[in-house]
Backbone bond lengths (Angstrom), bond angles and torsions (degrees), N, CA, C in turn:
res aa  C-N    CA-C-N  psi(-1)  N-CA   C-N-CA  omega(-1)  CA-C   N-CA-C  phi
1 X - - - 1.451 - - 1.520 109.28 -
2 X 1.327 118.78 126.39 1.452 122.87 -176.53 1.524 113.67 -89.71
3 X 1.352 117.45 -17.58 1.461 120.10 -176.07 1.520 110.46 -89.85
4 X 1.359 116.43 121.85 1.447 121.62 -176.80 1.513 111.26 -100.96
5 X 1.339 116.75 166.28 1.455 124.26 172.27 1.532 107.43 -107.85
6 X 1.334 116.63 160.14 1.460 119.70 -177.95 1.529 110.17 -65.76
7 X 1.330 118.38 -22.70 1.462 121.00 -178.87 1.518 112.69 -83.77
8 X 1.334 119.13 -6.19 1.471 121.59 -178.21 1.533 111.11 -71.54
9 X 1.327 114.02 157.03 1.465 120.73 179.52 1.538 109.22 -72.66
10 X 1.334 116.18 127.34 1.475 122.19 -179.43 1.515 111.99 -109.63
11 X 1.327 117.34 13.20 1.463 120.25 -175.46 1.518 114.11 -68.32
12 X 1.348 117.65 -17.75 1.473 119.83 -177.68 1.501 114.81 -96.56
13 X 1.351 118.28 8.23 1.451 122.14 -178.71 1.518 111.00 -78.46
14 X 1.334 117.46 138.92 1.481 122.44 -179.49 1.539 112.38 -110.63
15 X 1.338 116.88 -36.04 1.466 121.82 -175.57 1.519 108.22 -136.77
16 X 1.323 117.72 141.59 1.471 122.54 178.81 1.506 110.63 -123.52
17 X 1.350 116.70 135.02 1.460 120.03 167.55 1.508 108.80 -118.55
18 X 1.317 115.82 129.22 1.462 122.91 -177.41 1.531 108.93 -101.92
19 X 1.330 116.13 121.91 1.444 120.90 179.11 1.520 111.97 67.96
20 X 1.347 116.35 68.26 1.480 120.85 -170.87 1.496 114.24 -82.74
21 X 1.343 119.11 -6.10 1.464 121.29 174.36 1.528 112.89 59.05
22 X 1.313 116.15 -123.87 1.481 121.36 -178.54 1.523 112.21 -68.11
23 X 1.325 117.43 -18.12 1.463 121.47 178.71 1.505 115.31 90.85
24 X 1.341 117.88 5.33 1.460 120.38 -177.80 1.524 111.63 -62.15
25 X 1.338 117.16 -45.49 1.464 120.14 179.16 1.521 110.86 -72.32
26 X 1.307 118.93 -33.03 1.456 122.69 178.15 1.520 110.72 -61.96
27 X 1.328 117.80 -44.57 1.457 122.16 177.62 1.524 110.78 -67.36
28 X 1.306 116.39 -36.86 1.461 120.54 176.45 1.539 110.98 -60.00
29 X 1.337 116.00 -45.80 1.447 120.70 178.80 1.530 111.30 -60.08
30 X 1.334 114.63 -41.90 1.469 119.73 -178.82 1.541 111.35 -63.20
31 X 1.307 116.53 -43.05 1.451 120.59 -177.70 1.544 112.10 -72.73
32 X 1.344 115.78 -33.99 1.461 119.22 179.98 1.531 112.85 -79.14
33 X 1.362 116.40 -16.73 1.448 121.22 -178.82 1.525 110.00 -129.90
34 X 1.341 118.26 63.95 1.479 120.46 -174.14 1.524 115.07 -62.87
35 X 1.337 117.36 -20.97 1.458 121.32 179.69 1.540 111.82 -94.79
36 X 1.315 117.54 6.67 1.454 123.13 179.63 1.543 110.37 -112.68
37 X 1.341 115.44 152.90 1.453 120.77 174.37 1.529 108.11 -100.82
38 X 1.318 115.16 123.73 1.466 121.76 -176.68 1.536 108.22 -102.93
39 X 1.343 115.88 133.52 1.467 120.97 174.92 1.517 108.53 -110.01
40 X 1.342 117.15 120.86 1.439 120.97 173.88 1.523 109.48 -103.36
41 X 1.337 115.83 128.75 1.478 121.28 -179.20 1.523 108.10 -114.82
42 X 1.332 115.67 126.33 1.476 119.82 -175.56 1.535 108.04 -150.78
43 X 1.348 116.87 141.43 1.452 120.63 177.71 1.527 112.48 -102.97
44 X 1.345 116.12 -9.16 1.490 121.81 -179.26 1.522 108.47 -90.04
45 X 1.352 117.66 106.93 1.469 120.45 -172.25 1.518 113.22 -64.46
46 X 1.347 121.03 -37.56 1.497 118.54 176.31 1.537 112.58 -59.40
47 X 1.336 117.57 -35.23 1.470 121.16 176.99 1.521 110.63 -65.76
48 X 1.334 115.47 -39.90 1.483 120.12 177.69 1.504 110.30 -62.50
49 X 1.309 117.12 -46.76 1.477 121.17 179.62 1.528 110.87 -59.16
50 X 1.323 116.52 -42.98 1.454 121.28 -179.65 1.530 110.47 -63.24
51 X 1.346 116.51 -45.55 1.464 120.64 -179.03 1.551 110.17 -65.41
52 X 1.311 118.13 -41.27 1.460 121.31 -179.69 1.561 110.31 -62.41
53 X 1.305 116.68 -38.24 1.460 120.25 178.16 1.516 110.25 -64.04
54 X 1.322 117.43 -43.38 1.463 120.98 -178.25 1.535 110.61 -68.76
55 X 1.335 115.81 -38.70 1.470 118.57 177.96 1.525 111.71 -62.75
56 X 1.339 114.99 -40.37 1.467 119.97 178.10 1.520 110.96 -68.07
57 X 1.298 115.70 -44.81 1.487 119.94 -178.99 1.524 112.04 -60.87
58 X 1.328 117.01 -39.04 1.459 121.51 -177.80 1.523 112.41 -94.08
59 X 1.325 116.87 4.50 1.468 123.67 178.69 1.554 112.16 51.66
60 X 1.333 114.29 46.29 1.477 121.04 177.48 1.515 108.43 -89.04
61 X 1.335 116.38 123.50 1.469 121.90 -171.63 1.513 113.31 -106.97
62 X 1.342 119.47 -11.70 1.452 120.72 -173.41 1.518 114.82 -101.21
63 X 1.355 116.22 26.19 1.480 120.69 177.93 1.527 108.54 -121.34
64 X 1.315 116.13 133.20 1.451 122.69 172.60 1.546 107.53 -118.18
65 X 1.336 116.24 149.49 1.469 119.92 -177.46 1.521 110.50 -130.62
66 X 1.334 113.71 139.16 1.455 121.31 178.66 1.522 109.87 -126.74
67 X 1.345 116.71 132.81 1.444 122.12 175.80 1.541 107.33 -98.21
68 X 1.326 115.70 87.46 1.466 119.00 -177.80 1.533 109.23 -164.64
69 X 1.319 115.69 175.86 1.480 121.92 178.94 1.515 109.11 -76.57
70 X 1.308 116.83 123.07 1.473 121.27 -176.03 1.513 112.43 -61.23
71 X 1.333 117.29 -31.51 1.440 120.61 -177.42 1.532 110.78 -64.46
72 X 1.321 115.82 -30.54 1.483 121.08 177.68 1.525 110.02 -80.82
73 X 1.311 117.43 -43.24 1.449 122.17 -176.75 1.521 111.26 -60.43
74 X 1.306 118.34 -41.42 1.473 119.97 -179.76 1.524 111.21 -59.44
75 X 1.324 118.26 -29.62 1.453 120.16 -178.89 1.519 112.20 -70.65
76 X 1.350 118.90 -8.06 1.457 123.45 177.73 1.512 113.33 -98.74
77 X 1.327 117.26 -10.83 1.477 121.24 -175.73 1.524 108.80 -86.49
78 X 1.330 117.60 135.37 1.475 121.04 -179.50 1.550 112.37 -57.97
79 X 1.314 115.78 154.67 1.471 120.60 177.52 1.520 111.29 -67.85
80 X 1.355 115.32 150.09 1.463 122.52 174.09 1.511 112.03 56.37
81 X 1.329 117.41 38.14 1.467 122.08 -175.43 1.530 113.77 -105.11
82 X 1.310 117.02 -39.81 1.469 121.39 -166.79 1.528 113.04 -89.68
83 X 1.335 114.09 144.05 1.471 120.62 172.09 1.523 111.78 -80.74
84 X 1.342 115.77 -35.39 1.447 119.20 -176.17 1.532 111.14 -161.42
85 X 1.322 115.27 152.02 1.477 123.36 170.99 1.518 107.30 -127.28
86 X 1.329 116.74 128.85 1.441 122.63 -176.94 1.540 109.79 -113.28
87 X 1.314 116.33 128.02 1.478 121.77 172.87 1.527 106.21 -127.96
88 X 1.332 114.80 95.36 1.448 120.40 -175.53 1.522 111.58 -104.61
89 X 1.309 115.53 122.26 1.447 125.35 175.14 1.538 111.80 52.58
90 X 1.360 116.42 57.15 1.467 119.26 175.00 1.533 110.33 -69.91
91 X 1.321 116.23 158.60 1.459 121.30 176.64 1.533 107.61 -61.68
92 X 1.346 119.67 128.12 1.466 121.19 -174.73 1.539 113.27 -68.42
93 X 1.343 118.36 -30.24 1.429 122.66 -178.28 1.534 112.45 47.66
94 X 1.335 115.07 52.16 1.467 119.16 -178.66 1.537 111.96 -61.98
95 X 1.312 118.08 -32.32 1.447 121.58 -178.55 1.538 112.59 -89.54
96 X 1.338 116.53 -16.78 1.468 120.65 178.55 1.538 108.72 -133.01
97 X 1.339 117.53 69.84 1.468 119.88 -173.08 1.525 114.09 -61.15
98 X 1.347 118.70 -22.85 1.440 119.55 179.71 1.535 113.47 -66.48
99 X 1.340 115.97 -15.03 1.469 120.24 179.10 1.532 112.85 -89.37
100 X 1.335 117.62 -2.55 1.466 120.78 179.98 1.513 112.09 -63.39
101 X 1.327 116.33 141.75 1.440 121.58 177.66 1.516 110.15 -64.84
102 X 1.330 116.17 -48.30 1.456 120.85 -178.28 1.509 109.57 -74.81
103 X 1.316 115.71 116.17 1.489 121.87 173.81 1.521 107.35 -157.83
104 X 1.307 116.87 178.82 1.474 121.33 -173.06 1.528 111.48 -58.09
105 X 1.346 117.03 -45.68 1.473 120.35 -177.75 1.515 111.32 -64.88
106 X 1.363 116.36 -44.56 1.442 119.61 179.61 1.511 112.67 -61.75
107 X 1.319 116.79 -40.98 1.479 120.39 178.32 1.538 110.42 -66.33
108 X 1.314 115.64 -41.07 1.505 119.87 176.96 1.515 111.06 -56.81
109 X 1.336 116.28 -48.97 1.486 120.57 -179.71 1.510 111.59 -67.46
110 X 1.339 117.02 -34.93 1.467 119.23 177.87 1.511 110.54 -63.86
111 X 1.344 117.27 -48.84 1.460 120.39 -179.55 1.549 110.89 -61.49
112 X 1.349 116.31 -38.31 1.462 118.39 179.63 1.519 112.21 -65.45
113 X 1.323 117.49 -39.03 1.473 119.91 -176.39 1.506 113.23 -80.87
114 X 1.339 118.17 -20.49 1.455 120.82 -178.95 1.512 112.92 -77.59
115 X 1.327 115.40 144.64 1.459 120.76 170.41 1.510 109.44 -67.91
116 X 1.348 118.57 158.25 1.470 118.22 170.95 1.518 110.18 -56.37
117 X 1.321 117.02 131.00 1.463 125.17 -176.74 1.520 112.98 81.40
118 X 1.332 117.85 -4.35 1.472 120.00 171.09 1.518 108.45 -71.83
119 X 1.328 117.40 165.46 1.471 119.62 -173.73 1.510 112.91 -139.70
120 X 1.316 113.75 153.89 1.477 124.06 168.76 1.519 106.55 -103.59
121 X 1.339 116.97 124.24 1.462 121.08 -176.88 1.530 110.43 -114.28
122 X 1.334 115.45 113.81 1.468 120.85 172.44 1.507 109.20 -101.82
123 X 1.338 115.85 131.26 1.481 122.79 175.84 1.518 106.53 -127.78
124 X 1.345 116.34 126.15 1.440 119.09 -175.49 1.523 111.52 -148.72
125 X 1.344 114.87 153.23 1.483 120.73 174.58 1.510 112.15 -100.16
126 X 1.339 116.39 1.39 1.442 122.62 -176.47 1.520 111.73 -97.51
127 X 1.323 118.17 115.71 1.446 120.77 176.78 1.531 112.79 -63.18
128 X 1.320 116.79 -35.37 1.461 120.55 177.27 1.501 112.00 -64.78
129 X 1.353 115.79 -43.99 1.453 120.54 -179.97 1.512 111.67 -66.64
130 X 1.334 115.60 -38.77 1.473 121.44 177.46 1.545 109.72 -59.41
131 X 1.334 115.56 -51.91 1.459 119.33 -177.77 1.536 112.49 -63.02
132 X 1.339 115.69 -41.53 1.450 120.49 177.41 1.555 110.33 -61.31
133 X 1.326 116.57 -49.00 1.475 120.72 -176.46 1.516 111.09 -65.24
134 X 1.332 116.65 -41.65 1.462 119.77 178.98 1.541 110.55 -58.73
135 X 1.329 115.45 -42.22 1.464 119.16 177.66 1.523 112.08 -64.07
136 X 1.347 116.71 -38.54 1.481 121.40 177.55 1.536 110.33 -62.22
137 X 1.346 116.66 -43.92 1.454 120.98 179.57 1.542 111.28 -64.20
138 X 1.347 115.37 -41.31 1.473 120.01 -176.06 1.522 111.91 -73.42
139 X 1.327 117.73 -13.80 1.452 120.81 178.09 1.543 111.32 -72.12
140 X 1.322 116.23 -15.89 1.449 119.83 178.57 1.543 109.49 -75.96
141 X 1.314 115.21 140.63 1.463 119.79 -172.41 1.517 111.91 -65.42
142 X 1.334 117.98 -34.79 1.461 122.24 -177.47 1.525 108.96 -133.25
143 X 1.329 117.49 113.89 1.448 118.67 -175.65 1.525 110.04 -152.65
144 X 1.342 114.82 154.18 1.463 121.74 174.47 1.509 106.71 -126.81
145 X 1.332 116.18 121.28 1.452 122.24 -176.33 1.535 111.84 -121.30
146 X 1.318 115.91 148.32 1.475 120.85 169.39 1.522 105.46 -127.18
147 X 1.337 116.49 127.24 1.442 123.25 -176.60 1.527 110.44 -117.50
148 X 1.340 116.75 133.19 1.474 121.19 177.49 1.526 109.06 -130.45
149 X 1.338 114.35 157.16 1.442 120.50 175.58 1.519 110.28 -140.19
150 X 1.325 115.71 125.11 1.479 123.23 178.26 1.530 113.14 57.28
151 X 1.345 116.14 36.76 1.483 121.08 174.71 1.530 107.46 -99.82
152 X 1.327 117.33 122.31 1.475 119.58 -179.82 1.501 112.66 -54.96
153 X 1.337 115.11 141.96 1.460 122.57 179.38 1.522 108.52 -101.69
154 X 1.350 114.95 170.16 1.468 119.98 -178.22 1.526 113.30 -60.44
155 X 1.321 115.53 -34.79 1.458 120.68 -178.38 1.517 108.57 -143.61
156 X 1.333 115.16 144.58 1.471 120.84 -176.32 1.513 110.12 -122.28
157 X 1.343 116.12 137.59 1.476 120.74 176.12 1.520 108.64 -79.75
158 X 1.327 115.82 164.97 1.467 120.15 178.96 1.524 110.50 -63.77
159 X 1.370 116.82 -32.23 1.440 119.25 179.24 1.534 111.19 -71.37
160 X 1.344 116.23 -39.05 1.460 120.38 178.00 1.543 109.22 -63.18
161 X 1.318 117.13 -41.10 1.477 119.86 176.45 1.515 111.55 -57.55
162 X 1.332 115.13 -41.90 1.484 119.79 -179.68 1.507 110.22 -67.47
163 X 1.335 117.82 -42.61 1.460 121.16 -178.85 1.529 111.80 -64.40
164 X 1.307 116.71 -38.12 1.458 120.85 178.74 1.514 110.37 -65.34
165 X 1.338 117.40 -40.25 1.453 122.04 176.92 1.539 111.80 -63.56
166 X 1.329 114.71 -29.13 1.472 120.82 179.39 1.537 111.25 -82.58
167 X 1.353 117.02 -4.50 1.448 120.38 179.76 1.498 115.71 83.21
168 X 1.348 116.53 16.38 1.465 119.87 179.33 1.519 110.60 -77.81
169 X 1.343 115.97 147.39 1.445 121.36 177.25 1.522 110.20 -79.63
170 X 1.322 117.02 146.90 1.462 123.41 175.86 1.533 107.60 -118.24
171 X 1.318 116.04 127.29 1.479 121.47 -175.81 1.526 109.80 -114.29
172 X 1.333 115.00 144.48 1.486 121.77 173.66 1.501 109.60 -126.88
173 X 1.333 115.87 138.12 1.476 122.15 171.12 1.547 106.34 -129.52
174 X 1.337 116.02 125.41 1.456 122.48 172.64 1.523 106.99 -110.18
175 X 1.346 116.48 121.50 1.465 120.58 174.53 1.557 107.55 -109.66
176 X 1.311 117.04 125.69 1.468 121.51 -174.14 1.527 110.89 -101.65
177 X 1.327 114.60 140.52 1.460 121.05 171.77 1.510 108.84 -77.87
178 X 1.335 116.19 134.40 1.487 119.33 -172.33 1.521 113.53 -105.47
179 X 1.330 118.23 -18.77 1.464 118.71 -174.75 1.517 110.89 -155.68
180 X 1.327 115.40 169.33 1.453 121.24 177.43 1.538 110.38 -67.48
181 X 1.336 115.73 142.44 1.464 121.43 177.86 1.502 110.38 -104.81
182 X 1.353 118.33 159.12 1.442 121.48 177.64 1.533 110.51 -61.64
183 X 1.316 115.40 152.79 1.459 122.56 -179.02 1.538 110.43 -62.26
184 X 1.342 115.34 144.27 1.459 120.97 178.73 1.524 110.01 -68.17
185 X 1.332 116.24 131.36 1.456 120.91 174.90 1.520 109.90 -89.01
186 X 1.341 117.16 114.91 1.443 121.57 -179.37 1.526 111.61 -113.31
187 X 1.340 118.27 8.58 1.448 121.15 -179.93 1.505 111.16 -88.24
188 X 1.316 115.46 73.82 1.460 120.06 -177.55 1.529 109.92 -92.49
189 X 1.300 117.71 124.99 1.419 124.18 -179.46 1.539 109.70 -100.24
190 X 1.328 116.83 107.14 1.462 121.77 -177.24 1.534 111.28 -97.51
191 X 1.312 117.64 30.68 1.455 119.98 179.63 1.529 111.63 -90.00
192 X 1.330 114.68 164.70 1.462 123.24 175.21 1.516 108.30 -117.53
193 X 1.333 116.73 145.16 1.440 121.11 179.95 1.546 111.26 -95.58
194 X 1.311 118.08 -27.43 1.463 120.81 -178.94 1.511 109.72 -155.26
195 X 1.298 114.25 168.77 1.471 121.95 -174.31 1.515 112.52 -60.88
196 X 1.309 116.19 141.89 1.470 121.49 174.93 1.515 109.15 -77.60
197 X 1.347 117.27 128.77 1.442 121.46 -174.84 1.537 111.10 -130.34
198 X 1.304 116.03 167.43 1.472 122.69 178.77 1.541 109.45 53.66
199 X 1.324 114.31 50.38 1.470 120.91 -175.99 1.520 109.30 -63.36
200 X 1.333 114.29 130.97 1.482 122.30 177.72 1.525 106.09 -116.72
201 X 1.328 117.47 126.41 1.450 121.35 -176.09 1.535 112.17 -91.88
202 X 1.306 118.25 7.15 1.455 120.37 177.56 1.516 110.98 -79.50
203 X 1.352 118.86 128.27 1.479 120.10 177.01 1.547 111.30 -59.37
204 X 1.313 114.14 139.31 1.463 120.01 178.84 1.515 110.99 -126.30
205 X 1.336 116.16 135.10 1.451 122.24 -177.23 1.528 108.45 -124.45
206 X 1.341 117.03 125.68 1.469 122.94 178.73 1.508 106.66 -126.00
207 X 1.332 117.40 108.30 1.474 121.91 -175.92 1.524 107.62 55.15
208 X 1.349 117.89 -113.96 1.469 120.48 179.85 1.499 113.02 -100.86
209 X 1.317 118.60 12.02 1.474 121.35 -175.00 1.526 109.06 -109.14
210 X 1.361 114.51 138.16 1.436 121.61 177.57 1.525 110.05 -118.20
211 X 1.326 117.07 138.09 1.470 124.02 173.56 1.523 107.61 -128.99
212 X 1.330 117.79 120.70 1.452 120.20 179.95 1.527 108.80 -144.21
213 X 1.340 115.54 109.03 1.486 120.64 170.27 1.555 103.80 -83.41
214 X 1.315 116.05 112.22 1.477 119.12 -171.82 1.517 112.11 -86.86
215 X 1.327 117.51 -40.47 1.445 120.18 -174.93 1.530 110.38 -158.04
216 X 1.335 116.41 151.60 1.450 120.77 177.71 1.524 107.81 -123.19
217 X 1.340 115.36 128.96 1.467 121.54 177.01 1.523 108.69 -110.95
218 X 1.329 117.28 114.97 1.440 121.83 -179.50 1.537 111.79 -68.72
219 X 1.325 116.12 133.56 1.468 121.41 176.26 1.522 109.64 -103.05
220 X 1.331 115.74 -52.39 1.467 122.34 172.86 1.539 107.06 -153.33
221 X 1.312 117.34 -169.28 1.456 119.73 -175.22 1.521 113.57 -69.21
222 X 1.332 117.03 -15.25 1.458 121.28 -176.98 1.521 115.07 -111.52
223 X 1.333 117.65 -6.44 1.465 118.57 -175.90 1.513 111.31 -149.08
224 X 1.336 115.42 158.84 1.447 121.88 178.21 1.527 109.24 -154.57
225 X 1.304 115.54 166.83 1.467 121.91 177.51 1.520 108.05 -111.04
226 X 1.348 114.89 125.07 1.454 121.56 -179.05 1.537 110.04 -104.63
227 X 1.329 115.67 127.42 1.457 119.70 171.11 1.518 107.95 -94.77
228 X 1.350 118.26 123.23 1.460 120.47 -172.17 1.520 111.51 -136.50
229 X 1.335 113.48 158.96 1.452 122.17 172.09 1.519 106.88 -125.30
230 X 1.337 118.27 122.91 1.460 120.98 -179.47 1.541 109.09 -141.74
231 X 1.316 115.25 158.01 1.478 119.72 174.47 1.510 112.13 125.14
232 X 1.343 114.84 -159.00 1.430 121.62 179.13 1.529 110.58 -64.76
233 X 1.319 117.07 135.02 1.462 121.78 -175.78 1.541 112.66 -53.70
234 X 1.355 116.38 -36.22 1.452 121.21 -176.29 1.530 113.14 -80.29
235 X 1.337 117.57 -20.37 1.466 119.79 -178.50 1.528 109.60 -153.10
236 X 1.350 117.92 65.26 1.459 119.63 -177.96 1.551 112.04 -75.01
237 X 1.319 114.34 165.44 1.459 120.14 177.19 1.532 109.77 -101.30
238 X 1.330 115.79 142.95 1.449 122.46 175.38 1.538 108.16 -104.64
239 X 1.323 116.30 122.34 1.452 118.62 -172.79 1.534 110.98 -149.67
240 X 1.353 114.11 175.55 1.458 121.71 -179.95 1.509 109.65 -122.42
241 X 1.355 115.26 141.73 1.464 121.95 178.51 1.526 107.81 -122.20
242 X 1.326 116.37 125.37 1.450 120.80 172.07 1.525 107.47 -81.64
243 X 1.322 116.46 105.95 1.455 121.51 -173.34 1.535 109.97 -92.72
244 X 1.327 114.46 101.11 1.470 121.91 178.74 1.533 106.54 -133.45
245 X 1.334 117.71 -163.55 1.446 120.05 -177.62 1.524 112.75 -56.47
246 X 1.312 116.11 -37.09 1.466 122.07 170.74 1.525 108.40 -127.97
247 X 1.326 117.79 93.25 1.466 122.04 -173.24 1.523 113.43 -62.01
248 X 1.329 115.99 161.82 1.461 121.13 176.04 1.504 108.67 -153.71
249 X 1.341 114.74 150.05 1.468 121.48 174.64 1.532 109.55 -75.24
250 X 1.336 117.12 140.25 1.453 119.38 172.93 1.524 109.22 -64.02
251 X 1.316 115.85 -39.58 1.474 122.20 175.10 1.518 106.38 -137.35
252 X 1.331 116.59 125.59 1.458 120.15 -176.60 1.515 112.13 -61.48
253 X 1.349 118.83 143.78 1.450 121.05 173.17 1.497 110.76 -60.08
254 X 1.331 118.16 156.28 1.486 121.57 175.26 1.520 107.77 -57.76
255 X 1.351 117.31 138.08 1.459 120.92 -175.62 1.527 113.85 -77.00
256 X 1.317 114.37 72.51 1.474 120.68 177.62 1.513 109.74 -126.27
257 X 1.329 116.48 158.78 1.445 121.55 -174.10 1.508 113.97 -59.25
258 X 1.330 117.61 -41.35 1.458 120.77 -177.95 1.536 111.59 -62.08
259 X 1.316 117.45 -40.39 1.448 121.22 176.70 1.535 111.82 -66.19
260 X 1.298 115.36 -39.19 1.486 118.81 -179.89 1.543 110.43 -66.22
261 X 1.324 116.71 -41.49 1.453 120.10 178.18 1.535 109.84 -61.43
262 X 1.376 116.39 -40.51 1.447 120.02 179.38 1.530 111.57 -67.25
263 X 1.343 116.20 -37.57 1.448 121.62 177.60 1.533 111.37 -61.38
264 X 1.340 117.29 -45.73 1.446 121.65 178.31 1.535 110.63 -61.87
265 X 1.332 115.33 -41.87 1.473 119.49 179.71 1.538 110.49 -64.30
266 X 1.336 116.42 -40.56 1.468 121.96 178.61 1.510 109.50 -59.54
267 X 1.317 117.95 -44.58 1.477 120.73 -179.52 1.540 111.40 -65.78
268 X 1.331 116.80 -40.45 1.470 119.71 179.45 1.536 110.46 -64.73
269 X 1.307 117.98 -33.94 1.453 121.79 -178.20 1.510 111.81 -70.00
270 X 1.338 117.36 -41.93 1.497 120.69 -165.78 1.514 114.04 -122.07
271 X 1.308 119.41 8.53 1.466 121.77 174.33 1.516 108.76 -87.54
272 X 1.324 118.27 97.89 1.463 116.49 178.89 1.502 110.95 132.83
């Protein structure tokens, strides 16, 4: 089975492609690296279905696919594990820059997960996105970059072929990991020490974290059931909390850093 869940073990992944679209480059990576495990991350379900069909048709076994936000998935991959991360032709989001894949947190997680000398490769047809991303990379205190313009790549998508015919420029940025990173902390404690009180139903957003107690269902005078949304603003989790003297989740959040940060924030807000 090629389709993974967010709770699956990602320790065996070697190469990641974010937003693989039609899957042409994803299959190219798989064939060029038969001894490596490739993870494709995509939020567009028709693209996932198309890629899965091609993988089955060509009997390609070294590709795994996840339907989730790549910024969250990278936080589950062990440090110093990946050979490469590819982000080819992401949506520029010129009017909503906060939705861009490339940002400080994404670059931090990319560098952490990459082996020394591994690289993050951005390829884009957007001059605005190129300039924005280059500035984000240069904001890092220590970095090694390689920049290219209009240099043919090993494989071209149908959209890239069309853009080249239209005379659009194609930009590449390679950011290299320079040293070993600290080990990933996966010991997330999602427990509560005491009952959640003074419940506020107003949604709260802190940087990329959202906390929203949506509704409270009374069980008896000492306990209730809370319906909540917590986690990364772009891909939060919807869950239930049994709020008693020592609360507990009906189902634990996925063990990722964004959810743990949200859990700590939730406790600070309503413990007391």
